[in-house]
C-alpha beads as a LAMMPS data file, in Angstrom:
LAMMPS data file: protein, C-alpha beads

371 atoms
370 bonds

1 atom types
1 bond types

-500.0 500.0 xlo xhi
-500.0 500.0 ylo yhi
-500.0 500.0 zlo zhi

Masses

1 110.0

Atoms # bond

1 1 1 0.012 0.287 -0.299
2 1 1 2.755 2.230 0.905
3 1 1 4.287 1.625 -2.287
4 1 1 1.518 2.322 -4.625
5 1 1 1.011 5.537 -2.604
6 1 1 4.220 6.489 -3.094
7 1 1 4.503 5.861 -6.905
8 1 1 1.453 8.951 -7.085
9 1 1 2.482 11.352 -4.444
10 1 1 5.082 13.829 -4.731
11 1 1 7.025 13.861 -1.858
12 1 1 6.836 17.698 -1.684
13 1 1 3.693 19.436 -2.765
14 1 1 3.736 22.982 -3.567
15 1 1 0.802 25.648 -3.411
16 1 1 -0.855 28.539 -2.169
17 1 1 -2.670 27.760 0.944
18 1 1 -6.726 29.295 1.569
19 1 1 -6.344 31.063 4.698
20 1 1 -9.291 33.892 5.341
21 1 1 -8.829 36.510 8.170
22 1 1 -11.371 38.308 9.422
23 1 1 -9.662 39.908 12.009
24 1 1 -9.625 42.980 9.663
25 1 1 -11.801 45.278 7.984
26 1 1 -12.140 48.473 5.955
27 1 1 -14.125 50.385 8.165
28 1 1 -11.498 49.277 10.867
29 1 1 -8.555 50.681 9.177
30 1 1 -10.402 53.882 8.315
31 1 1 -11.163 54.160 11.906
32 1 1 -8.449 53.418 13.384
33 1 1 -7.177 54.993 16.159
34 1 1 -10.183 56.785 16.447
35 1 1 -12.490 56.386 19.501
36 1 1 -14.991 54.085 17.620
37 1 1 -16.371 51.007 18.468
38 1 1 -16.598 48.842 14.663
39 1 1 -18.313 45.964 14.160
40 1 1 -19.072 43.970 10.874
41 1 1 -21.805 41.473 11.097
42 1 1 -20.904 38.604 8.977
43 1 1 -18.016 39.677 6.819
44 1 1 -17.072 38.724 3.085
45 1 1 -13.799 36.948 2.261
46 1 1 -11.902 38.988 -0.307
47 1 1 -10.695 37.882 -3.498
48 1 1 -7.981 35.358 -3.309
49 1 1 -5.900 34.163 -6.040
50 1 1 -5.082 30.375 -6.103
51 1 1 -2.000 30.947 -8.264
52 1 1 1.962 30.800 -7.122
53 1 1 2.919 34.125 -7.797
54 1 1 6.634 34.383 -9.933
55 1 1 5.951 30.322 -10.418
56 1 1 8.948 30.581 -13.485
57 1 1 11.475 32.044 -11.328
58 1 1 10.525 29.601 -8.274
59 1 1 10.702 26.601 -10.917
60 1 1 13.886 28.275 -12.278
61 1 1 15.037 27.819 -8.882
62 1 1 13.538 24.768 -7.857
63 1 1 15.709 23.075 -11.174
64 1 1 18.617 23.838 -9.669
65 1 1 18.257 22.211 -6.272
66 1 1 20.796 18.981 -6.370
67 1 1 18.071 17.149 -4.154
68 1 1 15.221 17.660 -6.625
69 1 1 15.089 15.155 -9.417
70 1 1 11.595 15.854 -10.984
71 1 1 9.069 18.881 -11.227
72 1 1 5.781 19.329 -12.216
73 1 1 3.878 22.499 -12.405
74 1 1 0.333 21.947 -13.281
75 1 1 -2.864 24.147 -12.775
76 1 1 -5.409 22.229 -10.166
77 1 1 -9.174 23.073 -10.421
78 1 1 -12.626 21.109 -9.768
79 1 1 -14.847 20.553 -12.472
80 1 1 -17.762 19.012 -13.214
81 1 1 -17.773 16.130 -15.710
82 1 1 -20.947 15.736 -18.309
83 1 1 -21.290 12.886 -20.818
84 1 1 -24.899 13.157 -21.842
85 1 1 -27.204 12.875 -19.044
86 1 1 -24.340 11.899 -16.710
87 1 1 -22.791 14.456 -14.608
88 1 1 -20.068 13.627 -12.125
89 1 1 -17.669 16.529 -9.971
90 1 1 -14.088 15.457 -9.877
91 1 1 -10.847 17.582 -10.215
92 1 1 -8.463 17.882 -13.109
93 1 1 -4.979 19.055 -13.672
94 1 1 -3.175 20.735 -16.445
95 1 1 0.195 19.548 -17.061
96 1 1 3.296 19.457 -18.892
97 1 1 2.333 15.799 -19.215
98 1 1 6.466 14.082 -20.048
99 1 1 7.157 15.551 -16.532
100 1 1 4.047 14.153 -15.085
101 1 1 4.833 10.693 -16.685
102 1 1 8.702 10.883 -15.540
103 1 1 7.648 11.806 -12.020
104 1 1 4.830 9.450 -11.910
105 1 1 6.047 6.494 -13.963
106 1 1 2.183 6.812 -15.803
107 1 1 2.929 4.536 -19.020
108 1 1 2.920 1.537 -16.609
109 1 1 -0.334 2.562 -14.960
110 1 1 -2.447 3.098 -18.331
111 1 1 -5.066 0.652 -19.035
112 1 1 -5.706 2.287 -23.235
113 1 1 -3.530 4.939 -24.662
114 1 1 -0.282 6.355 -23.678
115 1 1 0.633 9.553 -22.118
116 1 1 2.176 10.868 -25.320
117 1 1 -1.178 11.214 -26.766
118 1 1 -1.757 13.961 -24.779
119 1 1 0.498 15.585 -26.676
120 1 1 -0.672 15.493 -30.005
121 1 1 -4.439 15.390 -29.554
122 1 1 -6.401 18.465 -29.804
123 1 1 -7.830 18.919 -26.199
124 1 1 -7.201 15.419 -25.241
125 1 1 -7.790 14.246 -21.747
126 1 1 -6.226 11.638 -19.590
127 1 1 -8.842 9.998 -18.073
128 1 1 -9.082 7.350 -14.634
129 1 1 -10.375 4.162 -14.718
130 1 1 -12.569 4.597 -12.291
131 1 1 -14.089 7.820 -13.351
132 1 1 -14.079 6.435 -16.963
133 1 1 -16.409 3.749 -15.611
134 1 1 -18.872 5.739 -14.115
135 1 1 -18.994 8.062 -17.362
136 1 1 -19.233 4.731 -19.859
137 1 1 -16.595 6.472 -21.996
138 1 1 -13.856 4.693 -24.031
139 1 1 -11.301 6.198 -26.262
140 1 1 -12.636 8.439 -28.745
141 1 1 -15.637 9.553 -26.661
142 1 1 -15.701 13.997 -26.525
143 1 1 -16.637 14.757 -22.621
144 1 1 -17.466 18.192 -21.592
145 1 1 -15.984 19.663 -18.568
146 1 1 -17.696 22.592 -16.929
147 1 1 -14.956 24.620 -14.623
148 1 1 -16.097 26.866 -11.330
149 1 1 -15.949 29.733 -13.538
150 1 1 -18.305 28.739 -15.898
151 1 1 -16.449 28.051 -19.094
152 1 1 -17.440 25.079 -20.208
153 1 1 -15.017 23.080 -22.655
154 1 1 -15.203 19.451 -24.717
155 1 1 -12.172 16.845 -24.613
156 1 1 -11.509 14.276 -26.167
157 1 1 -10.727 10.658 -24.694
158 1 1 -7.537 9.711 -25.181
159 1 1 -5.984 7.351 -22.422
160 1 1 -7.287 5.945 -19.358
161 1 1 -5.220 5.226 -16.638
162 1 1 -5.146 3.079 -13.262
163 1 1 -3.045 3.510 -10.411
164 1 1 -4.461 1.755 -7.745
165 1 1 -6.398 4.009 -5.273
166 1 1 -9.925 4.810 -6.241
167 1 1 -9.632 8.326 -4.102
168 1 1 -7.420 9.343 -7.531
169 1 1 -9.071 6.430 -9.977
170 1 1 -12.674 7.548 -9.925
171 1 1 -12.052 11.712 -9.823
172 1 1 -8.794 12.849 -11.720
173 1 1 -8.185 13.384 -15.232
174 1 1 -4.889 15.397 -17.030
175 1 1 -4.720 17.702 -19.698
176 1 1 -2.536 19.840 -21.032
177 1 1 -1.315 23.106 -19.039
178 1 1 -2.496 25.370 -21.738
179 1 1 -5.593 23.631 -21.239
180 1 1 -6.341 24.075 -18.259
181 1 1 -5.134 27.239 -18.438
182 1 1 -7.309 28.238 -21.077
183 1 1 -10.551 26.288 -18.861
184 1 1 -9.609 28.609 -15.940
185 1 1 -9.368 31.623 -18.158
186 1 1 -6.070 32.156 -17.247
187 1 1 -3.037 32.913 -19.265
188 1 1 0.125 31.234 -19.612
189 1 1 2.004 32.012 -16.196
190 1 1 -0.710 30.790 -13.924
191 1 1 0.123 27.584 -11.886
192 1 1 -1.419 26.623 -9.165
193 1 1 0.805 23.766 -7.902
194 1 1 3.915 22.119 -8.294
195 1 1 4.789 18.572 -7.272
196 1 1 8.500 17.689 -6.288
197 1 1 10.194 14.353 -6.043
198 1 1 13.302 14.060 -4.286
199 1 1 16.366 11.687 -4.991
200 1 1 16.094 10.639 -1.252
201 1 1 12.283 10.775 -0.330
202 1 1 13.091 10.578 3.434
203 1 1 14.273 13.925 3.631
204 1 1 10.973 15.298 2.121
205 1 1 9.686 16.824 6.082
206 1 1 12.584 19.236 6.133
207 1 1 13.135 20.058 2.799
208 1 1 9.342 20.975 2.454
209 1 1 9.926 23.351 5.381
210 1 1 12.507 25.199 3.834
211 1 1 10.440 25.747 1.335
212 1 1 7.675 27.185 2.786
213 1 1 10.577 29.813 4.404
214 1 1 11.662 30.275 1.145
215 1 1 8.989 30.657 -0.941
216 1 1 6.027 31.885 1.481
217 1 1 3.953 29.027 0.217
218 1 1 2.699 25.797 1.742
219 1 1 4.518 22.690 1.854
220 1 1 3.304 19.543 2.096
221 1 1 5.230 16.488 2.738
222 1 1 4.169 13.015 1.419
223 1 1 4.139 11.764 5.066
224 1 1 2.004 14.965 6.196
225 1 1 -0.105 14.037 3.085
226 1 1 -1.448 10.439 3.961
227 1 1 -0.712 10.221 7.717
228 1 1 -3.166 8.175 8.091
229 1 1 -1.826 5.715 6.303
230 1 1 1.793 6.190 7.843
231 1 1 0.202 5.467 10.879
232 1 1 -1.553 2.413 9.844
233 1 1 1.709 1.146 8.750
234 1 1 3.720 1.886 12.039
235 1 1 0.927 -0.083 13.683
236 1 1 1.528 -2.874 11.315
237 1 1 5.328 -2.493 11.471
238 1 1 4.873 -2.345 15.481
239 1 1 3.243 -6.060 15.033
240 1 1 5.393 -7.517 12.733
241 1 1 8.361 -6.696 14.893
242 1 1 6.393 -8.087 17.984
243 1 1 6.064 -11.351 16.630
244 1 1 9.125 -11.158 15.029
245 1 1 10.689 -10.775 18.343
246 1 1 8.494 -13.637 20.019
247 1 1 9.519 -16.112 17.617
248 1 1 13.275 -15.474 18.032
249 1 1 12.845 -15.328 21.746
250 1 1 10.885 -19.114 21.546
251 1 1 13.844 -19.974 19.008
252 1 1 16.274 -18.758 22.312
253 1 1 14.720 -21.344 24.434
254 1 1 14.604 -24.046 22.544
255 1 1 18.825 -23.949 21.943
256 1 1 18.861 -23.079 25.757
257 1 1 16.900 -26.442 26.447
258 1 1 19.193 -28.363 23.777
259 1 1 22.383 -27.362 25.160
260 1 1 21.080 -28.174 28.762
261 1 1 19.432 -31.608 27.788
262 1 1 23.335 -32.038 25.897
263 1 1 25.096 -31.669 28.998
264 1 1 23.487 -33.322 31.351
265 1 1 23.812 -36.409 29.098
266 1 1 27.604 -35.435 28.532
267 1 1 28.251 -35.229 32.370
268 1 1 30.833 -38.212 32.466
269 1 1 32.788 -37.172 29.065
270 1 1 32.890 -33.677 30.617
271 1 1 34.673 -34.905 33.304
272 1 1 37.238 -36.813 31.327
273 1 1 38.057 -34.124 29.251
274 1 1 38.749 -32.120 32.588
275 1 1 40.762 -34.603 34.044
276 1 1 43.186 -34.920 31.275
277 1 1 44.062 -31.356 31.484
278 1 1 41.159 -29.107 29.853
279 1 1 40.136 -25.981 31.476
280 1 1 36.759 -24.425 32.196
281 1 1 37.387 -22.239 29.502
282 1 1 38.037 -24.914 26.787
283 1 1 34.805 -26.671 27.730
284 1 1 32.537 -23.603 27.487
285 1 1 33.875 -22.920 23.963
286 1 1 33.486 -26.245 22.908
287 1 1 29.212 -25.782 23.709
288 1 1 29.571 -21.978 22.949
289 1 1 30.769 -23.049 19.523
290 1 1 28.044 -25.492 18.892
291 1 1 24.986 -23.112 20.143
292 1 1 26.284 -21.007 17.703
293 1 1 26.936 -23.347 14.868
294 1 1 22.848 -24.460 15.316
295 1 1 22.193 -20.308 15.340
296 1 1 23.730 -19.758 12.143
297 1 1 22.791 -23.007 10.464
298 1 1 19.800 -22.383 11.503
299 1 1 19.774 -18.391 10.426
300 1 1 21.322 -19.252 7.156
301 1 1 18.342 -22.010 6.537
302 1 1 15.788 -19.998 7.271
303 1 1 17.095 -17.009 5.178
304 1 1 17.104 -19.251 2.388
305 1 1 13.984 -21.038 2.205
306 1 1 12.270 -17.705 3.469
307 1 1 13.781 -15.994 -0.044
308 1 1 12.548 -18.672 -2.119
309 1 1 9.087 -18.545 -0.609
310 1 1 8.878 -14.564 -1.171
311 1 1 9.913 -15.061 -4.582
312 1 1 7.382 -17.670 -4.770
313 1 1 4.874 -15.513 -3.868
314 1 1 5.867 -12.385 -5.874
315 1 1 5.268 -15.008 -9.161
316 1 1 1.622 -15.701 -7.906
317 1 1 -0.666 -13.277 -9.818
318 1 1 -2.718 -10.679 -7.925
319 1 1 -6.579 -11.169 -7.796
320 1 1 -8.214 -9.257 -10.312
321 1 1 -9.650 -6.050 -8.639
322 1 1 -10.804 -2.979 -10.377
323 1 1 -8.958 -0.726 -6.913
324 1 1 -5.832 -2.249 -7.095
325 1 1 -3.412 -1.906 -9.936
326 1 1 -1.242 -4.763 -8.928
327 1 1 -0.188 -7.868 -11.088
328 1 1 1.487 -10.276 -8.691
329 1 1 1.305 -9.843 -4.963
330 1 1 3.733 -7.213 -4.062
331 1 1 6.895 -8.367 -1.985
332 1 1 10.228 -6.591 -0.708
333 1 1 13.196 -7.842 -1.242
334 1 1 15.183 -5.477 0.880
335 1 1 18.576 -6.953 1.934
336 1 1 18.537 -4.702 5.697
337 1 1 15.854 -7.487 6.600
338 1 1 17.502 -9.954 5.713
339 1 1 21.065 -8.688 7.470
340 1 1 18.895 -8.331 10.344
341 1 1 17.800 -11.759 10.488
342 1 1 21.287 -13.178 10.167
343 1 1 22.386 -10.717 13.055
344 1 1 19.589 -12.231 15.848
345 1 1 19.844 -15.415 14.856
346 1 1 23.367 -15.209 15.761
347 1 1 23.057 -13.376 18.601
348 1 1 19.696 -15.582 20.331
349 1 1 22.234 -18.773 20.231
350 1 1 24.831 -16.747 21.674
351 1 1 22.640 -15.693 24.380
352 1 1 21.227 -18.415 25.081
353 1 1 24.168 -21.181 25.010
354 1 1 25.734 -18.755 27.518
355 1 1 24.275 -20.271 30.641
356 1 1 24.738 -23.566 29.538
357 1 1 28.574 -23.526 28.695
358 1 1 29.026 -21.861 31.745
359 1 1 27.545 -24.571 33.669
360 1 1 29.585 -27.110 31.728
361 1 1 33.081 -24.566 32.660
362 1 1 32.095 -25.462 36.956
363 1 1 31.244 -28.695 36.721
364 1 1 34.018 -30.395 39.320
365 1 1 35.538 -34.173 37.439
366 1 1 35.941 -35.945 40.759
367 1 1 32.516 -35.391 42.136
368 1 1 31.321 -36.737 38.565
369 1 1 33.263 -39.745 38.414
370 1 1 32.246 -40.824 41.630
371 1 1 29.229 -40.581 40.603

Bonds

1 1 1 2
2 1 2 3
3 1 3 4
4 1 4 5
5 1 5 6
6 1 6 7
7 1 7 8
8 1 8 9
9 1 9 10
10 1 10 11
11 1 11 12
12 1 12 13
13 1 13 14
14 1 14 15
15 1 15 16
16 1 16 17
17 1 17 18
18 1 18 19
19 1 19 20
20 1 20 21
21 1 21 22
22 1 22 23
23 1 23 24
24 1 24 25
25 1 25 26
26 1 26 27
27 1 27 28
28 1 28 29
29 1 29 30
30 1 30 31
31 1 31 32
32 1 32 33
33 1 33 34
34 1 34 35
35 1 35 36
36 1 36 37
37 1 37 38
38 1 38 39
39 1 39 40
40 1 40 41
41 1 41 42
42 1 42 43
43 1 43 44
44 1 44 45
45 1 45 46
46 1 46 47
47 1 47 48
48 1 48 49
49 1 49 50
50 1 50 51
51 1 51 52
52 1 52 53
53 1 53 54
54 1 54 55
55 1 55 56
56 1 56 57
57 1 57 58
58 1 58 59
59 1 59 60
60 1 60 61
61 1 61 62
62 1 62 63
63 1 63 64
64 1 64 65
65 1 65 66
66 1 66 67
67 1 67 68
68 1 68 69
69 1 69 70
70 1 70 71
71 1 71 72
72 1 72 73
73 1 73 74
74 1 74 75
75 1 75 76
76 1 76 77
77 1 77 78
78 1 78 79
79 1 79 80
80 1 80 81
81 1 81 82
82 1 82 83
83 1 83 84
84 1 84 85
85 1 85 86
86 1 86 87
87 1 87 88
88 1 88 89
89 1 89 90
90 1 90 91
91 1 91 92
92 1 92 93
93 1 93 94
94 1 94 95
95 1 95 96
96 1 96 97
97 1 97 98
98 1 98 99
99 1 99 100
100 1 100 101
101 1 101 102
102 1 102 103
103 1 103 104
104 1 104 105
105 1 105 106
106 1 106 107
107 1 107 108
108 1 108 109
109 1 109 110
110 1 110 111
111 1 111 112
112 1 112 113
113 1 113 114
114 1 114 115
115 1 115 116
116 1 116 117
117 1 117 118
118 1 118 119
119 1 119 120
120 1 120 121
121 1 121 122
122 1 122 123
123 1 123 124
124 1 124 125
125 1 125 126
126 1 126 127
127 1 127 128
128 1 128 129
129 1 129 130
130 1 130 131
131 1 131 132
132 1 132 133
133 1 133 134
134 1 134 135
135 1 135 136
136 1 136 137
137 1 137 138
138 1 138 139
139 1 139 140
140 1 140 141
141 1 141 142
142 1 142 143
143 1 143 144
144 1 144 145
145 1 145 146
146 1 146 147
147 1 147 148
148 1 148 149
149 1 149 150
150 1 150 151
151 1 151 152
152 1 152 153
153 1 153 154
154 1 154 155
155 1 155 156
156 1 156 157
157 1 157 158
158 1 158 159
159 1 159 160
160 1 160 161
161 1 161 162
162 1 162 163
163 1 163 164
164 1 164 165
165 1 165 166
166 1 166 167
167 1 167 168
168 1 168 169
169 1 169 170
170 1 170 171
171 1 171 172
172 1 172 173
173 1 173 174
174 1 174 175
175 1 175 176
176 1 176 177
177 1 177 178
178 1 178 179
179 1 179 180
180 1 180 181
181 1 181 182
182 1 182 183
183 1 183 184
184 1 184 185
185 1 185 186
186 1 186 187
187 1 187 188
188 1 188 189
189 1 189 190
190 1 190 191
191 1 191 192
192 1 192 193
193 1 193 194
194 1 194 195
195 1 195 196
196 1 196 197
197 1 197 198
198 1 198 199
199 1 199 200
200 1 200 201
201 1 201 202
202 1 202 203
203 1 203 204
204 1 204 205
205 1 205 206
206 1 206 207
207 1 207 208
208 1 208 209
209 1 209 210
210 1 210 211
211 1 211 212
212 1 212 213
213 1 213 214
214 1 214 215
215 1 215 216
216 1 216 217
217 1 217 218
218 1 218 219
219 1 219 220
220 1 220 221
221 1 221 222
222 1 222 223
223 1 223 224
224 1 224 225
225 1 225 226
226 1 226 227
227 1 227 228
228 1 228 229
229 1 229 230
230 1 230 231
231 1 231 232
232 1 232 233
233 1 233 234
234 1 234 235
235 1 235 236
236 1 236 237
237 1 237 238
238 1 238 239
239 1 239 240
240 1 240 241
241 1 241 242
242 1 242 243
243 1 243 244
244 1 244 245
245 1 245 246
246 1 246 247
247 1 247 248
248 1 248 249
249 1 249 250
250 1 250 251
251 1 251 252
252 1 252 253
253 1 253 254
254 1 254 255
255 1 255 256
256 1 256 257
257 1 257 258
258 1 258 259
259 1 259 260
260 1 260 261
261 1 261 262
262 1 262 263
263 1 263 264
264 1 264 265
265 1 265 266
266 1 266 267
267 1 267 268
268 1 268 269
269 1 269 270
270 1 270 271
271 1 271 272
272 1 272 273
273 1 273 274
274 1 274 275
275 1 275 276
276 1 276 277
277 1 277 278
278 1 278 279
279 1 279 280
280 1 280 281
281 1 281 282
282 1 282 283
283 1 283 284
284 1 284 285
285 1 285 286
286 1 286 287
287 1 287 288
288 1 288 289
289 1 289 290
290 1 290 291
291 1 291 292
292 1 292 293
293 1 293 294
294 1 294 295
295 1 295 296
296 1 296 297
297 1 297 298
298 1 298 299
299 1 299 300
300 1 300 301
301 1 301 302
302 1 302 303
303 1 303 304
304 1 304 305
305 1 305 306
306 1 306 307
307 1 307 308
308 1 308 309
309 1 309 310
310 1 310 311
311 1 311 312
312 1 312 313
313 1 313 314
314 1 314 315
315 1 315 316
316 1 316 317
317 1 317 318
318 1 318 319
319 1 319 320
320 1 320 321
321 1 321 322
322 1 322 323
323 1 323 324
324 1 324 325
325 1 325 326
326 1 326 327
327 1 327 328
328 1 328 329
329 1 329 330
330 1 330 331
331 1 331 332
332 1 332 333
333 1 333 334
334 1 334 335
335 1 335 336
336 1 336 337
337 1 337 338
338 1 338 339
339 1 339 340
340 1 340 341
341 1 341 342
342 1 342 343
343 1 343 344
344 1 344 345
345 1 345 346
346 1 346 347
347 1 347 348
348 1 348 349
349 1 349 350
350 1 350 351
351 1 351 352
352 1 352 353
353 1 353 354
354 1 354 355
355 1 355 356
356 1 356 357
357 1 357 358
358 1 358 359
359 1 359 360
360 1 360 361
361 1 361 362
362 1 362 363
363 1 363 364
364 1 364 365
365 1 365 366
366 1 366 367
367 1 367 368
368 1 368 369
369 1 369 370
370 1 370 371
């Protein structure tokens, strides 16, 4: 789920946040400093422009930032989709489709058509699969879009994409940046949002704070925009770690019991070794090395078996689902997971075999041989 979310969420989203301040009024400013009490009933918000001022300058600065890999400026607005008697509300993004495709790998998410078709078509539109299904449209069909300002334009469907998230597939469409500006009746400098991808998405939080201070616009990082998903992932990961640690502890007790039984069965052998001159430290090393060997053998065998099962699962087709764009079961082959598995698989038997080894080292050979 997180991988799907990251595949279609910008690391940083820069936009003009809507904030209305009712603490000031024209009447209050006029009578300011005079002994007059001014009260305004039902004040109306002032006209607010949604675009980014000097968007071209901001984009030029962002392209020089070594932390940024991709930038996609856009014009975003709410619209009504009209197809015959069907009318559905949603949103549309006017973009440079090549920038958007590189950022979110749209080619891999296309059900029909290609993102580049938006460049060659006159008033073309790329539509989400859920939205296309609701409108019952296919490639080549004409769809009317009504903007909040009353502008009405017709677009031809040149592609249908599926992200795998119903919140996007059911409402979003793409048109060219020029068409989006024309739909809103704006000039070519009108930009409402800038989507940003970083080389390292883990730095998104502090990069967003720096952009907020530098440009004075709202900058949301991907973790803030998907806080609920991050919370659910945190709960899931915590449960996974608890179960894993519990299994390691159980395995450690198993090794502890095996070593105890081995030492109890080898009491006379240990006594003979000590009578021949073996020191307690030598006896401890013998049984401790046995515990480490058992742990390493188990860790390597478990890693190999786990990798084979995970690889086999990654080849299993995912059940068809209109809301999930997955061909196979998603499996993460992270080297760090195997490294920590080997590390804990080695430490657990070391700790579990230490106490029985100390017990073997303290055995009095005289008492054992006397019976």
